[in-house]
C-alpha positions in Angstrom: -4.0 -15.3 -119.6 -4.1 -11.6 -120.2 -1.9 -11.0 -117.2 0.6 -13.6 -118.5 0.8 -11.8 -121.9 1.5 -8.4 -120.2 4.2 -10.0 -118.0 5.9 -11.5 -121.2 5.7 -8.2 -123.0 7.2 -6.4 -120.0 10.1 -8.9 -119.8 10.7 -8.6 -123.5 10.9 -4.8 -123.2 13.2 -5.0 -120.2 15.5 -7.4 -122.1 15.4 -5.1 -125.1 16.4 -2.1 -123.0 19.2 -4.0 -121.3 20.6 -5.2 -124.6 21.2 -1.5 -125.7 23.4 -0.9 -122.6 25.5 -4.1 -122.7 28.9 -4.2 -124.4 29.0 -6.0 -127.7 31.9 -8.5 -127.7 31.9 -8.8 -131.5 32.2 -5.0 -131.8 35.2 -5.2 -129.5 36.8 -7.9 -131.6 36.2 -5.9 -134.8 37.9 -2.8 -133.2 40.8 -4.9 -132.1 41.2 -6.5 -135.5 41.0 -3.0 -137.2 43.7 -1.7 -134.8 46.0 -4.7 -135.5 45.5 -4.3 -139.3 46.3 -0.6 -139.1 49.5 -1.3 -137.1 50.5 -4.0 -139.5 50.1 -1.7 -142.5 52.1 1.0 -140.7 54.9 -1.4 -139.8 55.0 -2.8 -143.4 55.3 0.8 -144.7 58.2 1.5 -142.3 60.0 -1.6 -143.4 59.5 -0.8 -147.1 60.9 2.7 -146.4 63.9 1.3 -144.7 64.5 -1.2 -147.4 64.3 1.5 -150.0 66.9 3.6 -148.1 69.2 0.5 -147.8 68.9 -0.3 -151.5 69.8 3.3 -152.4 72.8 3.2 -150.1 73.9 -0.1 -151.7 73.5 1.4 -155.2 75.6 4.4 -154.2 78.2 2.1 -152.6 78.4 -0.1 -155.7 78.9 2.9 -157.9 81.7 4.3 -155.7 83.3 0.8 -155.5 83.2 0.2 -159.2 84.5 3.7 -160.1 87.4 3.3 -157.7 88.4 -0.4 -158.1 87.5 -1.3 -161.7 90.3 -0.8 -164.2 89.5 0.5 -167.6 88.5 -2.2 -170.1 91.1 -1.7 -172.7 94.1 -1.2 -170.3 95.6 -3.8 -167.9 95.7 -3.3 -164.2 98.1 -0.4 -163.2 101.6 -1.2 -162.1 101.9 -2.2 -158.5 98.5 -3.9 -158.3 98.7 -7.6 -158.2 95.9 -9.4 -159.9 94.7 -12.5 -158.2 95.2 -15.8 -159.9 92.2 -17.8 -161.1 92.8 -20.4 -158.4 92.5 -17.7 -155.7 89.2 -16.3 -157.0 86.3 -17.0 -154.7 83.8 -19.7 -155.7 81.0 -17.2 -155.5 82.6 -14.9 -158.1 83.4 -17.9 -160.3 79.7 -18.9 -160.1 78.7 -15.3 -161.0 81.0 -15.4 -164.0 79.6 -18.8 -165.2 76.0 -17.5 -164.7 76.7 -14.3 -166.6 78.5 -16.2 -169.4 75.6 -18.6 -169.7 73.3 -15.6 -170.2 75.4 -14.4 -173.1 76.8 -11.3 -171.4 80.0 -10.0 -173.2 83.3 -10.8 -171.4 84.3 -7.2 -170.9 81.0 -6.5 -169.0 81.4 -9.7 -166.9 84.9 -8.5 -166.1 83.6 -5.1 -165.0 80.9 -6.6 -162.8 83.2 -9.2 -161.1 86.2 -6.9 -160.8 88.4 -9.3 -162.8 90.4 -8.9 -165.9 89.0 -10.2 -169.2 91.8 -12.9 -169.3 90.8 -14.1 -165.8 87.2 -14.3 -166.9 88.3 -16.3 -169.9 90.3 -18.6 -167.7 87.4 -19.2 -165.3 85.0 -20.0 -168.2 87.6 -22.4 -169.6 88.0 -24.0 -166.2 84.2 -24.7 -166.1 84.3 -26.1 -169.6 87.2 -28.3 -168.6 85.2 -29.7 -165.6 82.6 -31.0 -168.1 79.7 -28.8 -166.9 
């Protein structure tokens, strides 16, 4: 019986020593998960940086476009520039005009944002009201 207890104690010590030298699969999983998390955060940071740069470029592009192509509010289009008729205005711009008018934005600001004249904006709004919307 005493011999049996010593053998069990020896086996338990041997198993304990072996457990210190074996690789822990859960530790490997944790390391892999940490690495993936770090990579994901880095990629998200890069994407946000690129998005910020693109937004800045678009804002600069909008300012340049509006300063070049938008006529002054109180003067008509310069001579030689043909203004598009209300029928030829794209549906997206018409929808934008209707949305801005629904928000209570003044007609001159709507005209500046949509690159249309105030009279064209008025015609587009009348067109919507005529459709029964």
